[in-house]
PASEBA-1860 file (N, C-alpha, C; in nm, 3 decimals):
! residues 92
1> XXXXXXXX> 15.184/7.448/7.129/15.061/7.451/7.204/15.096/7.446/7.353 ~ 15.020/7.519/7.432/15.038/7.517/7.577/14.976/7.389/7.632 ~ 15.058/7.311/7.700/15.012/7.183/7.757/14.987/7.192/7.907 ~ 15.075/7.264/7.980/15.056/7.277/8.125/15.084/7.420/8.169 ~ 15.013/7.460/8.276/15.030/7.593/8.334/15.075/7.576/8.477 ~ 15.169/7.659/8.519/15.224/7.652/8.653/15.175/7.773/8.732 ~ 15.114/7.750/8.846/15.074/7.859/8.934/14.929/7.900/8.917 ~ 14.864/7.922/9.032/14.722/7.958/9.032/14.697/8.095/8.970
9> XXXXXXXX> 14.786/8.191/8.993/14.765/8.326/8.939/14.773/8.326/8.787 ~ 14.866/8.252/8.731/14.877/8.244/8.585/14.757/8.170/8.527 ~ 14.716/8.062/8.593/14.599/7.986/8.546/14.475/8.076/8.546 ~ 14.456/8.152/8.654/14.342/8.243/8.663/14.347/8.345/8.551 ~ 14.465/8.400/8.524/14.478/8.499/8.418/14.442/8.439/8.283 ~ 14.493/8.321/8.253/14.465/8.258/8.124/14.317/8.226/8.110 ~ 14.255/8.179/8.216/14.115/8.137/8.210/14.015/8.253/8.216 ~ 14.048/8.359/8.293/13.949/8.465/8.316/13.992/8.602/8.265
17> XXXXXXXX> 14.122/8.620/8.242/14.173/8.750/8.202/14.195/8.845/8.319 ~ 14.170/8.798/8.442/14.191/8.879/8.561/14.333/8.859/8.611 ~ 14.403/8.971/8.629/14.544/8.965/8.664/14.568/8.995/8.812 ~ 14.655/8.915/8.873/14.704/8.941/9.008/14.848/8.991/9.002 ~ 14.893/9.033/8.884/15.030/9.078/8.863/15.030/9.230/8.850 ~ 15.078/9.303/8.952/15.075/9.448/8.949/15.151/9.506/8.829 ~ 15.085/9.593/8.755/15.150/9.659/8.642/15.157/9.577/8.514 ~ 15.098/9.460/8.513/15.101/9.375/8.394/15.018/9.437/8.283
25> XXXXXXXX> 15.073/9.444/8.163/14.999/9.487/8.045/14.914/9.369/8.001 ~ 14.789/9.371/8.041/14.698/9.258/8.020/14.682/9.225/7.872 ~ 14.667/9.326/7.790/14.649/9.303/7.646/14.772/9.236/7.585 ~ 14.890/9.286/7.619/15.013/9.227/7.565/15.036/9.087/7.621 ~ 15.005/9.065/7.748/15.019/8.931/7.806/14.928/8.832/7.735 ~ 14.805/8.872/7.707/14.714/8.784/7.632/14.769/8.754/7.493 ~ 14.825/8.856/7.429/14.883/8.838/7.295/14.998/8.737/7.301 ~ 15.086/8.750/7.400/15.200/8.659/7.413/15.152/8.515/7.438
33> XXXXXXXX> 15.047/8.498/7.517/14.994/8.364/7.544/14.936/8.304/7.416 ~ 14.866/8.383/7.338/14.811/8.335/7.210/14.926/8.295/7.117 ~ 15.030/8.378/7.111/15.145/8.348/7.025/15.214/8.218/7.069 ~ 15.232/8.202/7.200/15.296/8.082/7.251/15.210/7.959/7.221 ~ 15.081/7.971/7.236/14.991/7.859/7.211/14.992/7.817/7.063 ~ 15.015/7.914/6.974/15.015/7.886/6.830/15.150/7.835/6.779 ~ 15.256/7.854/6.857/15.391/7.820/6.811/15.413/7.669/6.806 ~ 15.474/7.625/6.698/15.514/7.485/6.684/15.662/7.465/6.709
41> XXXXXXXX> 15.738/7.575/6.694/15.883/7.572/6.716/15.924/7.700/6.786 ~ 16.042/7.701/6.844/16.095/7.823/6.903/16.120/7.930/6.797 ~ 16.151/7.887/6.675/16.170/7.982/6.566/16.043/8.062/6.540 ~ 15.927/8.000/6.558/15.801/8.072/6.541/15.793/8.191/6.636 ~ 15.844/8.175/6.756/15.842/8.283/6.855/15.954/8.382/6.830 ~ 16.069/8.333/6.793/16.185/8.419/6.771/16.167/8.516/6.656 ~ 16.081/8.483/6.562/16.059/8.569/6.446/15.962/8.684/6.477 ~ 15.891/8.675/6.589/15.799/8.781/6.627/15.879/8.901/6.678
49> XXXXXXXX> 15.835/9.019/6.641/15.906/9.140/6.683/15.899/9.159/6.834 ~ 16.010/9.193/6.891/16.025/9.234/7.031/15.970/9.136/7.135 ~ 15.980/9.006/7.110/15.939/8.912/7.213/16.049/8.894/7.317 ~ 16.174/8.920/7.277/16.285/8.903/7.371/16.307/8.758/7.409 ~ 16.274/8.667/7.320/16.289/8.524/7.349/16.433/8.491/7.383 ~ 16.451/8.427/7.499/16.586/8.381/7.535/16.578/8.269/7.638 ~ 16.682/8.188/7.639/16.695/8.077/7.733/16.747/8.134/7.864 ~ 16.691/8.087/7.975/16.735/8.134/8.105/16.854/8.054/8.154
57> XXXXXXXX> 16.918/8.106/8.260/17.036/8.042/8.317/17.011/8.012/8.464 ~ 17.106/7.945/8.525/17.098/7.918/8.668/16.986/7.821/8.702 ~ 16.913/7.848/8.811/16.810/7.755/8.856/16.695/7.739/8.757 ~ 16.681/7.834/8.665/16.573/7.829/8.565/16.626/7.789/8.428 ~ 16.740/7.722/8.423/16.805/7.691/8.295/16.722/7.603/8.202 ~ 16.620/7.538/8.253/16.532/7.455/8.169/16.423/7.538/8.101 ~ 16.415/7.667/8.134/16.306/7.751/8.086/16.350/7.852/7.981 ~ 16.253/7.892/7.900/16.266/8.001/7.804/16.183/8.117/7.855
65> XXXXXXXX> 16.214/8.238/7.810/16.145/8.357/7.856/16.105/8.444/7.738 ~ 15.987/8.502/7.747/15.939/8.601/7.650/15.901/8.726/7.729 ~ 15.942/8.842/7.682/15.907/8.967/7.749/15.758/8.996/7.737 ~ 15.700/9.045/7.846/15.564/9.099/7.839/15.579/9.250/7.850 ~ 15.595/9.299/7.972/15.624/9.442/7.991/15.688/9.461/8.127 ~ 15.762/9.572/8.139/15.827/9.600/8.267/15.904/9.480/8.317 ~ 15.873/9.439/8.437/15.944/9.326/8.499/15.884/9.191/8.465 ~ 15.771/9.189/8.397/15.696/9.064/8.376/15.741/8.989/8.251
73> XXXXXXXX> 15.757/8.858/8.268/15.798/8.768/8.160/15.705/8.647/8.158 ~ 15.691/8.587/8.042/15.619/8.461/8.027/15.725/8.352/8.017 ~ 15.731/8.265/8.117/15.831/8.158/8.122/15.767/8.025/8.086 ~ 15.846/7.938/8.023/15.794/7.808/7.982/15.909/7.715/7.947 ~ 15.881/7.587/7.954/15.971/7.485/7.902/15.914/7.445/7.767 ~ 15.999/7.428/7.666/15.953/7.392/7.532/16.002/7.252/7.500 ~ 15.909/7.158/7.489/15.943/7.017/7.469/15.862/6.963/7.352 ~ 15.931/6.916/7.249/15.867/6.852/7.133/15.753/6.936/7.076
81> XXXXXXXX> 15.776/7.065/7.061/15.677/7.151/6.998/15.565/7.201/7.089 ~ 15.575/7.173/7.217/15.472/7.216/7.312/15.533/7.292/7.429 ~ 15.454/7.386/7.483/15.496/7.464/7.599/15.443/7.400/7.726 ~ 15.531/7.385/7.824/15.496/7.323/7.952/15.534/7.418/8.066 ~ 15.464/7.405/8.177/15.491/7.486/8.296/15.491/7.635/8.264 ~ 15.397/7.677/8.183/15.386/7.818/8.144/15.344/7.898/8.265 ~ 15.416/8.009/8.290/15.378/8.097/8.400/15.435/8.237/8.380 ~ 15.363/8.332/8.438/15.406/8.471/8.437/15.490/8.492/8.563
89> XXXX> 15.606/8.556/8.546/15.695/8.572/8.659/15.780/8.697/8.643 ~ 15.834/8.743/8.755/15.932/8.852/8.759/16.066/8.786/8.784 ~ 16.150/8.778/8.682/16.278/8.707/8.697/16.390/8.800/8.742 ~ 16.360/8.926/8.768/16.466/9.021/8.808/16.462/9.051/8.955
END
């Protein structure tokens, strides 16, 4: 379950569906957020086709990433079955 959201643009997107992310596939982003909210374990996400779930490195080493489209990723920390600091970002 999503417990916390990081960033005003991501919060606005989750609450209203309005995107401030150029080129974001809104439908797929909504799908990824629903999937993340329903997940109880990382395995729940890893079994989904083409999510690209992976642990990040460097300054974002505490975060996991799921592909949305193009440059956009859904980043989050996964703690005790819940997603924290969920945000849409360009990590490249």
